[in-house]
C-alpha positions in Angstrom: 17.9 -11.6 -46.5 16.9 -8.1 -45.8 13.4 -7.1 -46.9 14.7 -4.3 -49.1 17.0 -6.7 -50.9 14.2 -9.3 -51.2 12.0 -6.7 -52.8 14.7 -5.5 -55.1 15.4 -9.1 -56.1 11.7 -9.7 -56.7 11.3 -6.6 -58.8 14.3 -7.7 -60.9 12.9 -11.2 -61.4 9.5 -9.8 -62.4 11.2 -7.4 -64.9 13.2 -10.3 -66.3 10.0 -12.4 -66.7 8.2 -9.5 -68.4 11.2 -9.0 -70.8 11.3 -12.8 -71.5 7.5 -12.8 -72.2 7.8 -9.9 -74.6 10.7 -11.7 -76.4 8.8 -14.9 -76.6 5.8 -13.1 -77.9 7.8 -11.4 -80.6 9.5 -14.6 -81.7 6.1 -16.4 -81.9 4.8 -13.6 -84.0 7.8 -13.8 -86.3 7.4 -17.6 -86.6 3.7 -17.2 -87.4 4.5 -14.6 -90.0 7.0 -17.0 -91.5 4.2 -19.5 -92.0 4.6 -21.8 -89.0 1.4 -23.3 -87.8 0.2 -22.7 -84.3 0.5 -26.4 -83.6 4.2 -26.4 -84.7 5.0 -23.3 -82.6 3.2 -24.7 -79.6 5.2 -27.9 -79.9 8.5 -26.1 -80.4 7.9 -23.7 -77.5 6.3 -26.3 -75.2 3.2 -24.3 -74.7 -0.5 -24.7 -75.6 -2.0 -23.6 -78.9 -4.1 -21.2 -76.9 -1.0 -19.6 -75.5 0.4 -19.3 -79.1 -2.9 -17.7 -80.2 -2.7 -15.2 -77.4 0.9 -14.4 -78.2 0.0 -13.8 -81.9 -2.8 -11.5 -81.0 -0.5 -9.6 -78.6 2.1 -9.3 -81.4 -0.5 -7.7 -83.6 -1.5 -5.3 -80.8 2.2 -4.4 -80.2 2.7 -3.7 -83.9 -0.3 -1.3 -83.9 1.0 0.4 -80.8 4.4 0.8 -82.4 2.9 2.5 -85.4 0.7 4.8 -83.2 3.7 5.8 -81.1 5.9 6.5 -84.1 3.1 8.7 -85.5 2.8 10.6 -82.2 6.6 11.2 -82.1 6.6 12.3 -85.8 3.8 14.7 -85.1 5.8 16.2 -82.2 3.6 15.0 -79.4 4.7 12.9 -76.5 3.4 9.4 -76.4 3.8 9.3 -72.6 0.8 11.7 -72.5 -1.4 9.1 -74.2 0.0 6.5 -71.8 -1.0 8.7 -68.9 -4.5 9.0 -70.3 -4.8 5.2 -70.6 -3.4 4.7 -67.1 -6.2 6.9 -65.8 -8.8 4.4 -67.0 -10.1 2.0 -64.4 -12.0 -0.9 -65.8 -14.8 -2.3 -63.6 -14.2 -6.0 -64.2 -10.9 -7.8 -63.3 -10.5 -9.4 -66.8 -10.6 -6.0 -68.5 -8.2 -4.7 -65.8 -5.8 -7.5 -66.6 -6.0 -6.9 -70.3 -5.4 -3.1 -69.8 -2.4 -3.9 -67.5 -0.8 -6.0 -70.3 -1.6 -3.3 -72.9 -0.1 -0.6 -70.7 3.1 -2.7 -70.0 3.5 -3.1 -73.8 2.8 0.5 -74.4 5.4 1.6 -71.9 8.0 -0.8 -73.2 7.5 0.2 -76.8 7.8 3.9 -75.9 11.1 3.2 -74.1 12.3 1.2 -77.2 11.3 4.0 -79.6 12.9 6.7 -77.4 16.2 4.7 -77.4 16.4 4.7 -81.2 
């Protein structure tokens, strides 16, 4: 396979994986809100309870992001300006950088979803 095609295929698979992760996170959040225990969700999803806890926390973060983005749009400001400011931050330690990368990916995805409405 040509390198360009390999890179394009890899980018598509990564994007599909990120979309699947966001969907799973959303579903886990909905199940938790419906009263499912973390143990029950973990068993049903075939993941650890720690992964369920992480997903529930991410769902909460996404909900807060969505509210903030909607407020920015309602105020007539562009949420992509806030995204650019966050992208300019450079955490010193790798763990913070990984958390920021996840946050920014969610931020960007939610902006795109809100713009599509």
